[in-house]
N, C-alpha and C positions, 0 to 999 in steps of 0.2 A: 526321558533321561537324556541329559545333554552331555556336552563334551566332558570327558573324564578329567579330573585334575591330575597334576603332574605327580605329586607325592601322595603317599598312602594316607597321610593324616588329614588331607584336605577333603572337603566335600565336593543340585541342579536345581463382529463388526459393530463398532460403536465408535464414539468420538475418542480420539487419542490426544494426549497432551505432550507438549514439549516444555522443558524447564530451562530457566536461566536464573541468574542471581545478581543482586547488587548489594553492596554494603551500605547500611544506614549510618547515620552519624553516631549511633551508639555501638558501633563495631558489631552489628548484627547482620545476619543474612536472611533475606526474604526471597521466596520463590515467586515467579510470575508465570502465568499460564497463557498459552496460545494454542490454537486448535489446528490440526491437520485434517485432511479430507476424511470422510466417514469410513472409507475402506482402509484407512491407516497408512496409505502410501499415495504420494502424488503421482501425476502423470509424468511421462518421460520428460526430463528437463532438470534444471538445477535451481535451487533456492539458496539464499545466503544461510538460511537456517539449516541446522543438522537435525535430522529426525532421530532424536535420542531413543524413542521407542523401538525403532528398527535397529539402530547401530549401537545400542547401549553396551553390549559385551565387547565389541570391537573398539569402542571409544576408550575403554579401560586399558586397551593395549596401545593405541596410537595417540590418544588425546585429541582435544578439539582443534588445536592449531594444525596438527598434521592432517586431520580429516579435512579441514578447510583447504589446505594446499592440495590434497588429493582431488578434491572436487573441482579443481581448476585445470586438471590434466586430461588431455585427449590422448588416447592410447591406440596404436595400431598393432594388431596381431596378424602376422602373415603365416599361413599354414593352419588349416583346420582339421588336421587328423587328431588322433587321440591326445597328443601333447598340447596342441594348440587349443583344443576345446577345454582342456583342464585348466590351462592358464587363464583363458577367457572367463570361465566360470568363476574362478577365485577373485579376479579383479573386478568383475561386474558386481559380485556380492559385496566387495570392499567399498564400492561407491566412488569410482573415478568420474570425471565429467562426461566422457563418452568413450565408447569402444567401437573401433572399426575392424571388421573381420575380413581378411584378404585371403583368397585362394583361387587359383586358376585351374585346379584339378577337380575331378569328379569322384564321387564315392565308389570305393571298390570293396570287395569282400573282406580283404585283410583289415580295412579300416574299422570294421564292426567289432573287432576284438577289443577296442579301447575307446572308440568315439561314441560316447553314450547318447549323443543327440542325432545319430544317424540310424535309420531303420532299413530293413531289407528293401522296402519299396522306394528308398531314396537312391539305390544303386544307379550310377550313371548321371546323377544330378550334381551340380556344383556344391561342394561341401560348405562353403561360406553361406551361400544362399539358404540352404536347407537348415543350417544351424542357427541362423540369425533370429528367426521367430522364437525358437525354443530358448535361446540364451537371453533374449530380451525379456522373457517372463521372470527372470531371476530377480530383477531389481528395476522397478519402473522409474526410479530416479536417474537411471543411466541409459541414455539413448544408445542403441546398438544398431549399426548399419553394416551392410556387406559391400565388398568391392571386389570385382573380378578382373580388373584391368592390370596393366603393367605398373610396377612400382617405379615411378620416375622420381627424380630428385625434387621436382616441383611438388609432386604429390606428398612427399615425406614432410615438407615444411609445415603441414597442417597439424603435426603431432609433436607432443613433448617427449613421448616415449615410443620407441619402435621395438617390437619383439619379432624376431625371425625364427620360425621353426620349419623344418622340412625344406631347407633352402640349400642351394649349392654354395661351395666355398667361394667361387668367383663372385656370386651375388653378395655374400656376406662381407667380403673385402670391399667391394665397390660401394655398397650402401653404408658399410661401416665407416669408410673414410669420409663420405659425405656427412653422415650424422656427427662424426667427431668434430669436423670443421664448422658445423653449423649449430652447435649447441643442442643437438637432439640426443637424448640418452638412448643407448642401444643395448638390447639383451639378445643373445643368440642361445637358443636351447635346442637340443637334439637328443633323441633316444634311439638306440639300436639294440633290440632284444633286451638283454640284461645289462646293457651299458647306457650311461647317460652323460651328457656334456652340457655345461652351462658357462656362458661368458658374459661379462658385464663391462660396459664402457659408459661412464657417466660424465665424461668430459675432463678437461685439463684442470678444472678446479670445481669441486663440489663441497658444499658445507653440510656437515652432518651435525644436526642440532642435539641429538641424543644418541650416544653410541651404543647403549645397552638397554634402555627402556626401564631400568630399575628405578624405584622411588628414591629420591634423594635421602641420604641418611642424616640423622641428627642425633646429638648427644648433649647431656647436661654437663656443665663444667664445674669442677670442684676447686681448681687452682690454675693460675696463669703466672709464670715467672716473669720478672722484670729484668731481662738481660738480653744478650745478643742472640740467643736462640729462641726466646719466647716459647717456652715449653708449656703446652696446654695439657692438663690432666683432667680426664673425664671421670664422672662418678663410676664406681666399680660395679654398678648394677648389671651392666652388660658391656661387652666390647664395643668400641666405637665403630669398627667396621671400615674405617677409612684406609686408603692406600696412598703411598707416596705418589705425588703428582696430582692428587685430587685438589680441587679448589673449594674453599669454605668461606662462609661469612658468619657474623656473630650478631646476636640480639640479647638484650636483658642483662648485659654484663654490668655489674655494679663496681665502680671504682675506675677500672681501666676502660673508660667510656669511649676512647678513641676507636675501639674495635667495633662498637655498635653501628650497624649499617655500613660498614666499610666495603670497599670494592673487594671482589673475591680474591682470596690469598691462597697461593699454592702451598701445600704442606708436605712435610716429610715425616712419615710415621716412625715412632721410636719404640712402640710396644702396643699391646692391645688396648691400653687406656691412655696413652700419651702420644703427642705429636708436636712437631716444631713448626712455628708459623713464620716468624720474622724477628728482627731486632725490636724488642719492646722496651729497651732501656730508657727511652725518652718519653714513654707513656706514663700516665698516672698510675698510682699504686692500685693493684687489684684488691678488691674487698671481698666480693662473694658473687656466686650465681653466674648465670649466663647460659645461653644455648648456642651451640655451633651446628651449622647446617651445611651440608654439601651443596655445591652449585654445579649444575651441568653446564660445561663450557663447550661452545661450538668447536668443531674440528674440521680442518680443511684436508680433503683427500684428492689425489690426482690420478687419472687413468690414462693409460696408453690406448691408442686406437687398436682395432683388431689386427690390422696389417703389421703394426709395430710389435704387438704383443705375441704374434705367432712365433717370432724368432726368439724373443726374450720373455717367456711366459712367467707369470707369478701364479702359483697353484695354491688353492685352499684344499687341505687334506681332509677327506671325509672319513677315512679309516686308517688309523695309525698302523694297523697290521699290514697295510698295503702301501707303505710309504713311497715305493718306487713306481706304483701303478699310474699316477697321473701323467708322468713323462712318457710312459709307454703308450698310453691311450691318446696322448696328444699327437703322436706319430700315427697311431692306428686310424684315428678319425680323418686325418689328412689323406692317408692312403685310401680310405673308403671313398672320399670325394674324387680322388684320382681314378679309382676303379670305375665309379659311376660315370664320370666324364668320358672315360675311354669306351665303356660298353653300353652306355645309356641304360644301365640297370644296376641293381645291387648284386653282390655275390649271392648265389643260390644257397638256400638253407642246407647246411652240412655237406656242401659239395667240396671235396678235398682239393680238386684242381683250382677252384676259385680261391680257396683258402691259401694255397701255395702262392698264387699270383698276388694276393693281398700282402703276404709277407714280403715278397720281392718288391712290391711297390713301396711298402713301409721302409724297406732298406734304402731304396732310392731317395725317399723323402728325408730320411735321417741323414744320409750321406751329404745331401745338399744343404744341411743346416750349418750355419756359421755362428749362431748365438748359443745361449744357454739351453735352448730346447734340444740340442743334439744329445742323443743317448749313447753311452759307451757301448752298450750291447742291447739289441732288441730281444724282448721276451716273445719268441716265436709262438709259444703255446697260447699266450693271451691274445696275440694278433689273430691267430687262427680261430679262436673262439669268437672273436669279434666278427670275423668274416662269416662263420657258420650261422650266426644268429642276427646278422645285420638286417635281414629282411623281416625280422620279427618285430612285433608291435605289442607290448604288454601293458595292460592297465595299471598294475602296481608300480612299474617304473615310471610311467607317465604321471601317475598320481604324485610320486615323490618328487621328481624333477619339476613337474608342473606347480606343485606347492612352493618349491624353492624359487622358481622363476617368477611366480606371481608376487611373492614377498619382495623380490628385487625390484619389480615394477613399482610397488608401493614405496620402497626406499627411494627410488629415483624420483617419484612424485613429491615426496614429503621431506626428505632429509632426515627421516626418523630411522635409527638403527644403522649399524655399520654395513656397507655393501660388501658383496663378495669381491675380493681382489685377486685376480680377475677371472681366473679359470677354475672351474670345479668339474672334476670327473668322478663318476660313481659307477661301481659295478656290483653285481650280486651273483657271480658265477657259482657260488656255493649252492645255488638253487638247482643246478644241473644234477643229474643222477650221481650218487656217491660212488658206486662201484666202478673200479677202474676199467673193467671189461664191458661196462654198460655204454657202448658207443651208439649214438643216435645215427640213423642212416638217412641219406637224402630222400629215399622213397618214403620213409616214415614221416618225414617232416615236409613233404611236398604239399602245395596248396590243394585243397579239396573243394574250392568254391563254396566255402561255408563261413559263417560269421566268426569262427575261431581260427581262421588261417594264420593270423598274426601271432597267435599263441602256439599253434601247432608247429610253426616254423622254428620255434625255439625248443620245445619239449617233445614234439611228436604227438601222434594221435592216441597213444596208450594213456598218457596222462589225462588227455581230454575225456577219455572214457571213465577214468577214475573220478575226475572232478564231477562228472554228471551224476555219479552214484552217491555222492557225499550227503550225509544228513548232519546238519550243523544247527546249533542253538545259539542265536544271537540275542544277547540280553541288553536291550536298550536301542531305541530308534531315534536318538538325538543326533548331534553333529557327527560324532564318530560312527554311530549306527547307520546314518544316511550314506556316508562315504563307503562304509563296508558293503552295504547292499548294492551300491552302484558297481563296485569292483567285483563283487560276487557275480553279478549279472553279466559283466563283460567277460569274466573268466569262464563262465559256464558252470559255476558251482550249482549243484542240484538241478541241472538242466535235463536230467533223464529220470532215473528211478529215485533220485535223492530228494531232499527237502530242506529248506531253510525255515526254521521256526523263529520268528522274532517277537519278543514280548516287550511291551512298554505300557505302563498304566497312565502316562501323561497325555494331555491334549496339547495341540499346537497353539503357541502364543506368538504374538507379533515379533517379539525379540528373537524368536527362533529363526526367523526367515533370513537373517543375515549370514547364517553359516550352515543351517540344516537345509541343504539346497534342494531336497526332494519336495519341499513344501512351498505353497504359494499363498498370497494374501487371502484368497477365497477358501483356503483350507483351515484358517484359524478357527479354533474350538473343536476341530475334528480330532480323532484319535491318531496318534503318531504312527503306531505300528501298521494299522490298516492303510493309512494314506501313503506311507513309505512303500509298503508292499505293492500297492496299485501303481505307483509311479515307476517302480523298478520293472514291473511286468511290461510296461510300455517300451522300456529299453531292450528287454529280451523276453519275448512272450513265452519262451520255452522254460524259463526258470520257475521252479515251484517254490513259492514263498507263502507261508501262513502267518498271519498276524494275530497275536494274543494281547490281552490288556491286563496281564497279571503281574503283580510284584513278586519277585523271587524271594523266597524265604520259607520258614517253617509252615506258614499258613497255606502255601500252595504246593506242599509236598505230595498232596493227593493227586495233583495235576502232573507235576514233574516228579513222577515216582520212579521206582526201580526199572520198570519196563521202558519208560521214556528215556532215562539216561543210558540204559544198556543199549538202546537202539542208535545212540548218537555216535558220530565219528569224531566230534570235537565241539568245543564251546568257545565262543568269542565274546568277550566282555566289551560293552560300550556304556559303562556305568559312570555315575557322577558322585558316588560316595564309597567310602572305604568299607563300611559294614557289609554292603551288598557284594562288594568284590571278595571279601574274605569268606562270605557264605558260599559264593559260587566256587571259590577255590577249594573249600572243604568238600563240596559235592564232587568236584572233578577228581580230587585225590581219592575219595571213597570209591568212585566208579572207574577210576584210572582212565580218565579222558584228557586229551591234550587241551590246554587252555591258552588262548591268546589274549593278553592283557595289554592295554594301552591307556594313555592319558595325555591331556594337554593342559597347559596353564599359560595363556598368552602366547608368546613366541616359543615357549618351551614344550617339548614333547618327549614321551618315552614309550618304549615297547618292551614287553617282557614275554618270553615264550616259556611255557611250562609243559614239559614232556614226561609222561609217565615212565618211571624207572630210570630216567636219565638226568633230569634237572631237579633243583629244589622247587618248592611250590611258591606261589605268590606270598603266602603268609609266613614263609620261612624267615623273611626279614621284614622289619617294620621300622618306620620312622620314629625318632624320639618323640615323646609327648610334646604337644604344642604348649608353649609357655602361656599360662593364663594370667589375667590381671588380678592382683590381690584385691579381696573384697573391700578392705579399708581404703584402698586407692580409689575404687569406684564410689564408695559411699561418702568419703570426706576429703580425699586428697588427690584429685585428678591433676595431671600435668600435661596431658596430650589430648588431641581431639578424639583419638581412638578410645580414650577412657570415657569421655562424655557421650560418645555414640553408643558404647556398650551400656552405659548407664541408661540412656534413652530407650534402648531395646528392652532392658530389664523393666523400665517404667511401663512400656507398652504391655509387656506380658503380665506385669503385676497389677495393672489397672483394668485392662479390657479382656483378658483371657483367663488367667488362672483363678482369680476370685469368682468370676462368673461360672466357670466350670465347677469349682468347688460348691458354689451355692446350688447349682443344678443337681449335683450329686447328693447334697444334703437333702434336697427336696424329694428326690426320686429313689435314692438307694438307702434302704433301711440299715445297712451295715456301714454306711459312710463314717458315722461318728465313732463306731467301734474301731475301724481301721485307723482313723485319724489319731485317736488317743494312744495308739501303739507307736506312733512316730517318735524318733529320738529327740532329745534335747528340748528346745523351745518351739519346735515345729507345731505341735498340737495347738498351742496358744496362738501362734501366727495364723494358722489355717482357720481356726474358729473365729478369731478376730476379723479376718478378711470376709468370712461368710456373714458375720454380723453386720459389717459395714455394707456389704452388697445388698442385703435384704432389709436392712433397717435404716441406719443413719445416712447412708449415701444413696438410698434408692430414689431415683428421680421419677416424677410423674408428669413432667412437661419439659418442653425445650428450655423454658426459663430456669427450671431446676438444674438442667445440664450446664447452662451457662454459669449459674451461681457456683456449682461444684467446681467447674474449671477455673473460675476466678480465684476461689479459695485455695485450690490445689496449687495454682501458680504462686500465691502468697506463701504457702507453706514451704514449697520446694526452693524458691529462688530468693526468698527474703527471710522468713522466720528461721528456717533451719540454718541458714548461713549466719544469722545474728546469734543463734545459740552456739554455733561452732566458734565464733569469734569471742563469745562470752567465756567459753571454756578455755580457749587458747587465744588470748589477745595478740594483736599484731607484733607487740614487743616481747612476747613470751620467750623465755630462755629455757633450754633443756638443763638437766642436772649437771651437765658438763660445762654450762655457760655459753653454749652455742645458741644462735637464734633458732627457735622452734620452726618458724616459717622460713626454711632455707632448703637448698638442694632440691629434691623432688617435690617438696611441699610448697605449693604456691598459696600465698595468702589471699583469701577470697574477699569479695565485697557484696553486700546485698543489692538486689535490683528493686527499683521502685516502679510499680506498674503504671503504664500510661496508655490510654487509648490512641494516642498519637504515634506510638511506636509500632511499626509494621510487624516486627517480629513478635511482640507481645500479643498483638491481635491474631497473628497466624496461629500461635499456640492455643489461645482460647477457642478459636474457630475449630481447629482440629480436635482438641480434647473434648469439647462439648459435643461435636458430631459423633465421635467415637463412643462416648458414653451413651448417647442416644441410640446408636446402633446396637450396643450391647444389651439395651433394655427394650428393644423393639419400638422405639419412639421416633417420630419424624424429626429430621434435623433441619438445618437452614444454612444458606451461604450468603445471606443478606448482611453485608458488613455494616451498613448504616443502622439496621435494626439491632445488631449485636452491640454496637457502640452505645446505643440508647439504653439497652438492658444493663450494660456494665456500669453505667453512670448511677443506676439506682441500687446497686449491690453494696451493702455495708460489710466491710471486711473487719473482723475483730482485731483490736490492737494486740500486738504480741509483746510480751515482756519476757526476756530471757530468764530461765529458771536456774537456780543454784542446785547443785547436787545431781544434775543430769550427767550420766557417764557416757563419754564418747570414746570409742576404742581407737587406738592409734596403730594397732597391729592385728593381723589375722589371728595370731596365737591368743592374744588378749580377747578377741571377739569370740573365738571358739570356747574359751574357758567360761565366758559369760553365758553363752548359749547352752551350756550343759545343764543349767538349772531352769526351772519353770515355776511360774506364779500359779499355784493350784487354785488359790481363792478366786483370782480373776477368771480363770478358765471355767470354774463352776458357775460364777456369776453370768458369764456369757452364754453358757448352755441354757440357763433359765430364761435369758432374754431373747433367744432365737425364736422366730415365728414357728408355728406348728407346720409340720410337713403335710398336713391335710390341706393347706392353703395353696397347693401347687398351681392351680389353674389361674390364680390372679397374677402370677409372675410370667413375664415374657423375656426370658433370658437367652441371649445369643452370644456365646463366647466368640471372640474375633481372632481368626488365624492371620498372622502377619503376612501380607502379600506386597512385595516391594515394587512390582512392575505395573500396578494399576494406579495411575496418577490421579484418579478420581475418588479414591476410597479414603483419603485423609491419613493413611498409614504413614507414608513417607513425610507428609506435611507435619505430622506430630513428631516424628523422629528428628527431622531437621530442626524444627523450632525448639524442642526440648533439649537437644544436644547443644545447640548454639547459645541458648540462654544460659545453660550451665557453663559453657565455655566462657561466656561473658562474665559470669560470676568469678571465674578464676583467671581472667585475662589471658585465655588461650585463644589463638587465632581461630576464627570459625571456619567451617567447611561448607561449601555449596552443596546443592542437592545431589549433584553428580557424584561427588566424592563420598557424601554421606550414604548414598545408596550402595556404593561399592563396599564400604566397611560394615555398615549396619546390616546389609542384606547378605553379607558373606558371598558376594558374587565372584564367580570364577571368570576372570578375563578370558576372552576367546576370540579367535580369528580363523577364518576359513583356510588360510594358507597352511597353518600348522597342522590343522586337522587332516587336510588332504595328504600332506607329506607323511605324517605318522601312519595313517591307514595304508599308504603305499607300502611301508615297511612291514606292517602287520600281514599284508597279503603275500608278501615274499616269503614270510615264515610259513604261511598256510600252504604254499606250494611245496615246501620241504616236508611238512607233515603229511600231506596227501601222498607224496612219493615214498614215505616211510623212511626218511633219513634216520640213521642210527647213531651217527657220530656227534658227540657234544660240540665239536668245533665247527660243525656244519651250520649250527643255529647261531643267531645273533640277537642279543639284547641291544637296544639302541637308545641313545639320548641325543637330543638336539636342542639348540637354542638359535633360532633363525635371526635373532637380533644381533648376535655377536659378529659373525655367525660361527657356530661351533657344532661339530658332530663327533660323537663317540660311539664306537661299537665294541662289544666284548662278547665272548662266548658265555652262555649262561653258567651259573654256578651249579656244579654237580650236586645231586641229592646227597646230603651228608649221610655217611655210613655209621651205624651203631653196632656194638657187639654185645651179645648176650651168650655167655659161655663161648662155644666155638661158632655160633651162628652170627653171620653178618646180615644186617637188615637196614632198610631205609624207610622213609615214611610211606613209600609205595607198596611195601611188602605186608603180607598178612600171614598169621598162623592159622592153618586150617586144622580144626580139631575134629577128629573122626571117631566114630564108634561110641559116642556118648548117648545120643538120643536113640531110644528104641521105638518110641511111639510118634516121632515127628514133632514132639514138643520142643520149645526153645530151651536151651541150656540154662540152668540156674547159676548164680554167682558161685555157690558152693561147689557145683560140679566143675565149673571152670577152674577154680583154684585147686581143687583136688587133682584135676588132670595135669596141671603143670608141676604139681608137687611129686606126682607118681611117675610121670613120663620123662625118661632121659632126654636131654636137650638134643642129642644127635638124631632122635627119631621124630622131632617136630617137623611138620610138613609146612614148607614155605611156599606161598603162591603169590 
């Protein structure tokens, strides 16, 4: 189970291949194959090629150009405590050119609370040296080295990006000034207990090539006025989605051709379907049609150096409920540096005299300010909390700030997405005990020389004992699951009497390695849950983790039964589909267990916390249904590459999976025909017709038969059917209102003439023939020259368009037609089907679509089938990369977002374990690291309902007593009689 998607409606050793594309003269796309090493990853070093097998999900976030820019960037990370190793992990997975780890300190007990690549036997050793080997295993494309010397100006010139963590303010200012004046991009990151700080300086002029990472919008045009405003009206099928200030360009405009291929034009929106472009009064008269497409324009941004920005800071707000917090923490962190410089130590955990001194130092720092950084009044309570937990080191905070910082490194390397301008402060003080009289003491939070000292410094030893006893169910061991397990281990969850049960039925694939950081190349094909559990045990041997390989659902309720759920303290989802999420939500509501839900979609992430009797459940709110493509658009009137790709997916299922499955059932299941005849509308005839073709007319007996079938199918789909469509609706056809039939969303197609000299045509035949051979257990072939010779000998019947053939132009018309069935044809087919006793002569193998195996011909077929249909309709083709994204319904994913989201999840876990009761203590979160944007809100309270005078929520139950005398379950009649006879005031709520 991989990274969960953002919204509820969205859905997760051998030779590997890389793909590229080029356009042929016939506006087609062909894929080319080249091989990577047998283990799927090259040795440390850099190639010009991007390993799409490894980076596929990240490529859908960053794109090829940004990835190439990132692969030319050398990055220095100074400070290898918990925050530093988190940043290093994320950017190594991301694929920069090289990473150098710098640290002059040695591992201490408090480091082990968040530094997941340090072990107890590493105490006293240099943190960078120890971490180097383990970090280098993450991505063999990225050389990782350690450095333990002094950071001199000369040394810094080797790097394009420098990240400082666990550094003094003097060092930050000194190195920051040098980096600013020498074009080196600087990021400063720091965490102190429940507080985090991030600063970015990417130079006096930086170009951002894509500010938000969203796909460019496009819309079809219905009208353009010829006047000073140049008002463009789009078809009202959907809102255009543009905003004032966007830039657009035009294609396929008939009449006002001056717009076609023009330089990008800035627009001003006038409404959901209209916008103004420019003075068009001198242009030709607009006739019809046209497509307007958004153009991403580069944006220049400027940064101040750290020393300049200290006095005149620009803050990015992370929590609108804490709008004044960044300015306060800006003073507080400077005061911390002053305290550490004065005492050569941080304030002691929950020491009141140190806290008072830090307040005094903060007052001095604030009084010395002359710029906008100066605060009218300091919040002494928050400064004292900063002092009390400054010595703390928490895995969840490091995960959150580390995810953000690593994303800023990628922005610095690539110019992709808008950087943080320039200071970001974050805190999660709501994680502290709720009760006002619950004061943590210095003694309770003092170091114990144990691996949890960094966490005990913030919360004390009692919480540590509670964490050790927790029994949690983690559903999914993909990207989010791996991050959760790492944080669980660092926090000490289930490190005593408790247990973490993680279940995932998936095996590890190469594409997982880019973000599911517990896995290595040699783990490919192993079970995710077992491998993840073993990896986490190395991080903290005392954590008790059990791996299962079960899918959650009704089928496994004998495993995850009443006793299992009753024994749990909570559930954490790391799922990749809505159905499983909703199932787990129902189970948690039934057993009244807290649920932590999260998801990612590229740079977007969300966290939802579900608390029994306090909040609504996950299923209480749902996304609107996703808009589907009309069937008639897919069948006859596509106008976008998404339509042809969906059509190609349907072709795949309808040729190599569904008919073969039906044929197998016909041969092996005596009740198959009985069930089929009960299907509604024309479905019985369609199913029986497909079975007849599979077992009789289309049944191949050799590779030559497969090639002949593929050639004839090409002729049918890309020539004959198009000629029939044009026979029914000629290019000059008019509607009843006199408007051209082929206009607006209807693009007039043209048939394709097959040629063995056309690479795309040959790609299609090769893929289709091999897939047919696979589905019938026949050997295939990849010999192109042999294929060409076979094709030259195949005679394709001449097609003559028929009169009287009905082609439906709307889904409503199609549904009406499908309501009837040709009974005589159905009876005829039933008599023509082979006997079910002949089962042994058939070797039928239904093919399940698998997008990530570039040797199985699945994506070869999809790309070729889609682009041939796109050529039919003059739709720009899509390369293999884009085709895989759309047809494979891939969820774009990147390690940075996953790490940040899971950090927030674990902060909520800390509140649950402590037993927080106030709704305002919990936080649902949303982020988009590309913008960047952060939003937090308290969860929605469980909606209350009233029945008579009884208030109840989804968490309440009515307990019915005194009905059963013999221990038997209550009947429905007894249940209804009880509520009829029993007054409402005597019902028992539990």
